[in-house]
DRENLUMFI-313260 format. One record per residue (C-alpha): residue in one letter; chain; x, y, z. Coordinates in steps of 0.001 Angstrom, whole numbers, padded with zeros to 6 digits. Layout:
+------+-------+---------+---------+---------+
: rest : kette :      px :      py :      pz :
+------+-------+---------+---------+---------+
:    A :     A :       X :       Y :       Z :
...
+------+-------+---------+---------+---------+
This chain:
+------+-------+---------+---------+---------+
: rest : kette :      px :      py :      pz :
+------+-------+---------+---------+---------+
:    M :     A :  098934 :  099715 :  109897 :
:    E :     A :  100066 :  098636 :  113003 :
:    K :     A :  102940 :  096683 :  113681 :
:    N :     A :  101562 :  094368 :  115997 :
:    A :     A :  098392 :  094176 :  114049 :
:    K :     A :  096346 :  091005 :  112979 :
:    I :     A :  096208 :  090885 :  109386 :
:    L :     A :  095329 :  088163 :  107056 :
:    V :     A :  096266 :  087798 :  103192 :
:    I :     A :  093690 :  085565 :  101353 :
:    G :     A :  094839 :  084168 :  098008 :
:    H :     A :  095275 :  080673 :  096425 :
:    D :     A :  099700 :  080368 :  097526 :
:    D :     A :  100138 :  082499 :  094542 :
:    V :     A :  102917 :  085479 :  093893 :
:    I :     A :  100345 :  088172 :  094875 :
:    E :     A :  099978 :  086189 :  098440 :
:    R :     A :  103792 :  085555 :  098841 :
:    S :     A :  105027 :  088722 :  097747 :
:    L :     A :  102686 :  090349 :  100285 :
:    V :     A :  103660 :  088140 :  103338 :
:    D :     A :  107293 :  088644 :  102329 :
:    Y :     A :  106882 :  092420 :  102049 :
:    L :     A :  104706 :  092930 :  105422 :
:    K :     A :  107110 :  090718 :  107222 :
:    K :     A :  110555 :  092424 :  106130 :
:    S :     A :  108545 :  095699 :  107232 :
:    G :     A :  108115 :  094604 :  110378 :
:    F :     A :  104737 :  093664 :  110766 :
:    G :     A :  104455 :  090253 :  113321 :
:    N :     A :  101541 :  088592 :  112991 :
:    V :     A :  100696 :  088253 :  108986 :
:    R :     A :  098945 :  085274 :  108288 :
:    T :     A :  097491 :  083438 :  105295 :
:    A :     A :  093912 :  081850 :  104508 :
:    D :     A :  096170 :  080079 :  102650 :
:    A :     A :  098293 :  078471 :  105397 :
:    L :     A :  095531 :  078291 :  107642 :
:    H :     A :  093542 :  075948 :  105321 :
:    L :     A :  090001 :  077923 :  105743 :
:    D :     A :  088164 :  076987 :  102976 :
:    L :     A :  086519 :  080409 :  102866 :
:    Q :     A :  084188 :  079198 :  100340 :
:    Q :     A :  081720 :  078112 :  103409 :
:    R :     A :  080647 :  081159 :  105023 :
:    T :     A :  080501 :  079137 :  108341 :
:    Q :     A :  084282 :  078620 :  108419 :
:    A :     A :  084399 :  082515 :  107482 :
:    D :     A :  082047 :  083595 :  110131 :
:    E :     A :  084057 :  081573 :  112976 :
:    F :     A :  087597 :  082691 :  111874 :
:    F :     A :  086961 :  086171 :  111648 :
:    S :     A :  084788 :  086263 :  114927 :
:    R :     A :  087173 :  084464 :  116604 :
:    E :     A :  090515 :  086174 :  115431 :
:    K :     A :  089492 :  089273 :  115616 :
:    I :     A :  091537 :  090415 :  111935 :
:    D :     A :  092204 :  093860 :  111856 :
:    Y :     A :  093632 :  094339 :  108298 :
:    V :     A :  092260 :  091966 :  104717 :
:    F :     A :  094381 :  091886 :  101552 :
:    L :     A :  091802 :  089923 :  099822 :
:    G :     A :  092979 :  088546 :  096521 :
:    S :     A :  091467 :  085773 :  094202 :
:    V :     A :  091153 :  081797 :  095745 :
:    R :     A :  091232 :  080871 :  092090 :
:    S :     A :  093182 :  082877 :  088843 :
:    G :     A :  095096 :  081532 :  085835 :
:    G :     A :  095949 :  082246 :  082104 :
:    I :     A :  093624 :  081948 :  079195 :
:    E :     A :  093977 :  078323 :  078731 :
:    A :     A :  092630 :  077809 :  082517 :
:    N :     A :  089962 :  080365 :  082161 :
:    Q :     A :  088126 :  078734 :  078894 :
:    K :     A :  088538 :  075431 :  080887 :
:    L :     A :  087476 :  076139 :  084567 :
:    A :     A :  085285 :  079162 :  083484 :
:    A :     A :  082878 :  078005 :  086130 :
:    D :     A :  084937 :  077353 :  089076 :
:    F :     A :  086707 :  080624 :  088779 :
:    L :     A :  083581 :  082517 :  088840 :
:    L :     A :  082179 :  080612 :  091758 :
:    E :     A :  084963 :  080162 :  093988 :
:    N :     A :  086020 :  083777 :  093840 :
:    L :     A :  082228 :  085135 :  094469 :
:    C :     A :  081825 :  082673 :  097220 :
:    A :     A :  085181 :  083445 :  098857 :
:    Q :     A :  084797 :  087270 :  098773 :
:    N :     A :  081490 :  087834 :  099533 :
:    N :     A :  081992 :  085544 :  102637 :
:    V :     A :  084973 :  087307 :  103545 :
:    I :     A :  083700 :  091366 :  102900 :
:    R :     A :  080775 :  090576 :  105074 :
:    A :     A :  082450 :  088649 :  107836 :
:    A :     A :  084856 :  091336 :  108057 :
:    H :     A :  082308 :  093624 :  108326 :
:    Q :     A :  080567 :  092052 :  111110 :
:    N :     A :  083877 :  092204 :  112782 :
:    N :     A :  084781 :  095285 :  112361 :
:    V :     A :  087943 :  094518 :  110329 :
:    K :     A :  089708 :  098169 :  110586 :
:    K :     A :  090443 :  097861 :  106102 :
:    L :     A :  090330 :  095815 :  103421 :
:    L :     A :  091749 :  095950 :  100408 :
:    Y :     A :  090074 :  094383 :  097842 :
:    L :     A :  092326 :  093371 :  095133 :
:    A :     A :  090758 :  093011 :  091275 :
:    S :     A :  092407 :  092213 :  087868 :
:    S :     A :  093177 :  094224 :  084938 :
:    C :     A :  090291 :  091538 :  083085 :
:    I :     A :  088377 :  093583 :  084633 :
:    Y :     A :  087548 :  096706 :  081944 :
:    P :     A :  086062 :  096343 :  079064 :
:    K :     A :  088350 :  095076 :  075941 :
:    D :     A :  087944 :  097577 :  073530 :
:    S :     A :  088573 :  100493 :  075921 :
:    A :     A :  090918 :  103579 :  075642 :
:    Q :     A :  094717 :  102683 :  076455 :
:    P :     A :  095902 :  103310 :  078757 :
:    L :     A :  093058 :  101856 :  080999 :
:    R :     A :  091404 :  104138 :  083002 :
:    E :     A :  089522 :  103794 :  085985 :
:    D :     A :  086533 :  105375 :  085202 :
:    S :     A :  086157 :  103161 :  082082 :
:    L :     A :  085012 :  100283 :  084350 :
:    L :     A :  081466 :  099025 :  083193 :
:    T :     A :  081601 :  101220 :  079576 :
:    G :     A :  081576 :  098156 :  077245 :
:    P :     A :  081925 :  094334 :  076641 :
:    L :     A :  084627 :  092401 :  078676 :
:    E :     A :  087355 :  089900 :  076485 :
:    E :     A :  085391 :  086860 :  075984 :
:    T :     A :  088192 :  084243 :  076835 :
:    S :     A :  088452 :  085780 :  080765 :
:    A :     A :  084535 :  086982 :  080877 :
:    P :     A :  083437 :  084642 :  083819 :
:    Y :     A :  086718 :  085699 :  086028 :
:    A :     A :  086572 :  089247 :  085088 :
:    V :     A :  082896 :  089498 :  086254 :
:    A :     A :  083752 :  088244 :  089444 :
:    K :     A :  086256 :  090582 :  090040 :
:    I :     A :  083750 :  092715 :  089257 :
:    A :     A :  081342 :  091776 :  091395 :
:    G :     A :  083993 :  092179 :  094285 :
:    V :     A :  084742 :  095764 :  093430 :
:    K :     A :  081080 :  096604 :  093649 :
:    T :     A :  080048 :  094910 :  096931 :
:    C :     A :  082903 :  096363 :  098395 :
:    Q :     A :  081658 :  100075 :  097222 :
:    A :     A :  078007 :  098624 :  098538 :
:    F :     A :  079075 :  098271 :  101586 :
:    R :     A :  080983 :  101625 :  102333 :
:    K :     A :  077609 :  103231 :  100928 :
:    Q :     A :  075416 :  101558 :  103277 :
:    Y :     A :  077449 :  100241 :  106583 :
:    G :     A :  080463 :  102993 :  106141 :
:    M :     A :  083091 :  099918 :  105788 :
:    N :     A :  086561 :  100521 :  105153 :
:    A :     A :  086819 :  098575 :  101887 :
:    V :     A :  089130 :  099959 :  099185 :
:    V :     A :  090174 :  098655 :  095733 :
:    A :     A :  093593 :  097980 :  093947 :
:    V :     A :  093544 :  096906 :  090470 :
:    P :     A :  097294 :  095135 :  089521 :
:    A :     A :  098691 :  094360 :  086334 :
:    T :     A :  099522 :  090428 :  085934 :
:    V :     A :  102068 :  090150 :  088697 :
:    Y :     A :  105191 :  088400 :  088402 :
:    G :     A :  108468 :  087384 :  090348 :
:    P :     A :  109736 :  084716 :  092286 :
:    G :     A :  107012 :  082325 :  093383 :
:    C :     A :  104603 :  083070 :  090407 :
:    E :     A :  103223 :  080338 :  088775 :
:    T :     A :  104731 :  078167 :  085895 :
:    D :     A :  102371 :  074875 :  085421 :
:    L :     A :  101755 :  075379 :  081633 :
:    A :     A :  098146 :  074847 :  082635 :
:    T :     A :  097564 :  076894 :  084645 :
:    A :     A :  100058 :  080074 :  085048 :
:    H :     A :  099435 :  083175 :  083276 :
:    V :     A :  101495 :  083705 :  080127 :
:    L :     A :  104677 :  085063 :  081751 :
:    G :     A :  104750 :  082171 :  084044 :
:    A :     A :  104123 :  079561 :  081271 :
:    L :     A :  106721 :  080597 :  078710 :
:    L :     A :  109327 :  080902 :  081488 :
:    A :     A :  108905 :  076739 :  082081 :
:    K :     A :  108856 :  076466 :  078373 :
:    F :     A :  112134 :  077979 :  077326 :
:    H :     A :  113633 :  076398 :  080540 :
:    R :     A :  112536 :  073068 :  079438 :
:    A :     A :  113569 :  073743 :  076100 :
:    V :     A :  116857 :  074385 :  077220 :
:    E :     A :  117255 :  071554 :  079119 :
:    E :     A :  116047 :  069069 :  076763 :
:    R :     A :  117526 :  070916 :  073828 :
:    S :     A :  114424 :  071370 :  071904 :
:    P :     A :  114752 :  073146 :  068631 :
:    E :     A :  111874 :  075815 :  068895 :
:    V :     A :  109538 :  076781 :  071469 :
:    S :     A :  105451 :  076756 :  070705 :
:    V :     A :  104066 :  080356 :  071731 :
:    W :     A :  100068 :  080520 :  071785 :
:    G :     A :  098807 :  083456 :  069808 :
:    S :     A :  100081 :  085756 :  067360 :
:    G :     A :  102263 :  088040 :  069343 :
:    A :     A :  100759 :  090688 :  068679 :
:    P :     A :  098946 :  091684 :  071761 :
:    R :     A :  100179 :  093664 :  074115 :
:    R :     A :  100898 :  092791 :  078586 :
:    E :     A :  101957 :  094765 :  081461 :
:    F :     A :  103829 :  093273 :  083976 :
:    I :     A :  105093 :  094456 :  087156 :
:    F :     A :  107749 :  092936 :  089369 :
:    A :     A :  106071 :  091052 :  092885 :
:    D :     A :  108360 :  093620 :  095402 :
:    D :     A :  106463 :  096585 :  093390 :
:    F :     A :  103235 :  095434 :  093442 :
:    A :     A :  103443 :  094551 :  097891 :
:    E :     A :  104967 :  098092 :  098305 :
:    A :     A :  101913 :  099786 :  096498 :
:    A :     A :  099562 :  097551 :  097604 :
:    A :     A :  101049 :  098371 :  101551 :
:    L :     A :  100978 :  101635 :  100812 :
:    L :     A :  097169 :  102039 :  099512 :
:    M :     A :  096499 :  099753 :  102715 :
:    D :     A :  098156 :  102699 :  104630 :
:    N :     A :  096938 :  106026 :  102747 :
:    Y :     A :  094173 :  105632 :  100415 :
:    D :     A :  090459 :  105675 :  101797 :
:    G :     A :  088149 :  106641 :  098561 :
:    E :     A :  085499 :  104826 :  096352 :
:    A :     A :  086762 :  104002 :  093354 :
:    Q :     A :  089483 :  101462 :  092061 :
:    V :     A :  093107 :  102252 :  091757 :
:    N :     A :  095355 :  100608 :  089285 :
:    I :     A :  098328 :  099200 :  089803 :
:    G :     A :  100733 :  099178 :  087091 :
:    C :     A :  104114 :  099894 :  086225 :
:    G :     A :  103090 :  102411 :  082961 :
:    E :     A :  104964 :  099985 :  080632 :
:    D :     A :  104041 :  097217 :  078336 :
:    V :     A :  105595 :  094943 :  075700 :
:    S :     A :  103997 :  092517 :  073184 :
:    I :     A :  103928 :  088916 :  073399 :
:    R :     A :  106281 :  088712 :  070671 :
:    E :     A :  108383 :  090892 :  072764 :
:    L :     A :  108510 :  089141 :  075825 :
:    A :     A :  109256 :  085559 :  074353 :
:    A :     A :  112513 :  087433 :  072894 :
:    L :     A :  113225 :  088741 :  076138 :
:    L :     A :  112987 :  085480 :  078003 :
:    A :     A :  114909 :  083443 :  075333 :
:    G :     A :  117322 :  086026 :  076110 :
:    V :     A :  117385 :  085233 :  079340 :
:    T :     A :  117081 :  081660 :  079693 :
:    G :     A :  119977 :  080736 :  076750 :
:    F :     A :  117179 :  079769 :  074259 :
:    K :     A :  118999 :  079797 :  070994 :
:    G :     A :  116179 :  077777 :  068550 :
:    K :     A :  113323 :  079357 :  067248 :
:    I :     A :  110518 :  081066 :  068404 :
:    V :     A :  106705 :  079851 :  066677 :
:    F :     A :  103237 :  081909 :  067127 :
:    D :     A :  100371 :  079472 :  067238 :
:    A :     A :  097599 :  081379 :  065455 :
:    S :     A :  095519 :  078980 :  065960 :
:    K :     A :  095077 :  079370 :  069999 :
:    P :     A :  093634 :  082258 :  070995 :
:    D :     A :  094977 :  086041 :  071377 :
:    G :     A :  092899 :  087346 :  074349 :
:    V :     A :  092215 :  090947 :  074984 :
:    K :     A :  094807 :  092976 :  072181 :
:    Q :     A :  096557 :  095520 :  074983 :
:    K :     A :  095984 :  095684 :  078743 :
:    L :     A :  098047 :  098861 :  079862 :
:    L :     A :  097333 :  100329 :  083196 :
:    D :     A :  096926 :  104284 :  083564 :
:    N :     A :  098663 :  104589 :  086766 :
:    T :     A :  098382 :  108483 :  087444 :
:    A :     A :  096205 :  107888 :  090841 :
:    L :     A :  099082 :  106463 :  092332 :
:    T :     A :  102019 :  107556 :  091432 :
:    K :     A :  100264 :  111189 :  092285 :
:    M :     A :  100691 :  109736 :  096069 :
:    G :     A :  104498 :  109418 :  095269 :
:    W :     A :  104700 :  105534 :  094691 :
:    K :     A :  106506 :  104871 :  091547 :
:    P :     A :  108069 :  100531 :  090239 :
:    K :     A :  112071 :  100125 :  090880 :
:    I :     A :  112110 :  096700 :  089283 :
:    R :     A :  112401 :  097341 :  085058 :
:    L :     A :  111619 :  094403 :  083104 :
:    Q :     A :  114265 :  093036 :  082242 :
:    E :     A :  116207 :  092755 :  085932 :
:    G :     A :  112571 :  091441 :  087384 :
:    L :     A :  112864 :  088163 :  084627 :
:    E :     A :  116839 :  087413 :  085470 :
:    R :     A :  115741 :  087655 :  089308 :
:    T :     A :  112597 :  085480 :  088559 :
:    Y :     A :  114363 :  083096 :  085899 :
:    Q :     A :  116996 :  082866 :  089180 :
:    W :     A :  114757 :  081212 :  091330 :
:    Y :     A :  112712 :  079011 :  088946 :
:    K :     A :  116234 :  077861 :  088130 :
:    Q :     A :  116937 :  077119 :  092568 :
:    S :     A :  113305 :  075795 :  092665 :
:    A :     A :  113476 :  073164 :  089832 :
:    L :     A :  117200 :  071901 :  091431 :
:    Q :     A :  115676 :  071978 :  094690 :
:    E :     A :  112630 :  069706 :  093157 :
:    R :     A :  114855 :  066475 :  091665 :
+------+-------+---------+---------+---------+
């Protein structure tokens, strides 16, 4: 990417969008904009077409316009499916029609079958059934992968696909109704310390294993793929390590200073048993993560505490 290139980052003011914008600006890119800040409703085809025709964007990072954890996926399944389908279809089409130099589509690790061998390889896509708790969202993201590949095949469009693990860090969602597990638990433990609660309840058995990648590492990997990868197959962005939800809860209790009891509510769904990405393809390009989970959690909690103070 050229330093003066017009770059559009599409998300929903989430940690993916924020981390990409911060990284690009710190790297010297002076013309980075977000669909959120521009108040673009990319579900409306006319808005997408008019914007791309007028602005002549060079590069697009296309994330989700709606996402969340298990609870949000269950309650808003139709919204997650339709809103992402509409927006990504409109953006990919408009990007092609207006000669965008390159588009990087950001999928999700939930696109892989629930019973795939671990770690999850890129070639396991569509080889088995999806995890039911996130299937509608996963279907939308799989459609995005296939749309990019179809535009490459039919039109020669330079569209590539990345599959990040769960991204966390300053700016991550912490609303209990919509957040992924790490952000939701961070907020729960902080509130428990503030209110001196004797226990914290955690959804599920605590056994499922999840992979988390710090926002700065994710953004660096995404920028590397935008600059250096031109293949058809999707590329996983993962740190190569996972933890159980039970282990994550213990780490968060330590980071926040919670001394009470952690209770696992087995009546709530666990989701898929494990989601660890095979990051071999990415590491062969020279990338490796810099921030280990403990440091990342500490940095995220410092941000969260400062944000909570500012809101008072």
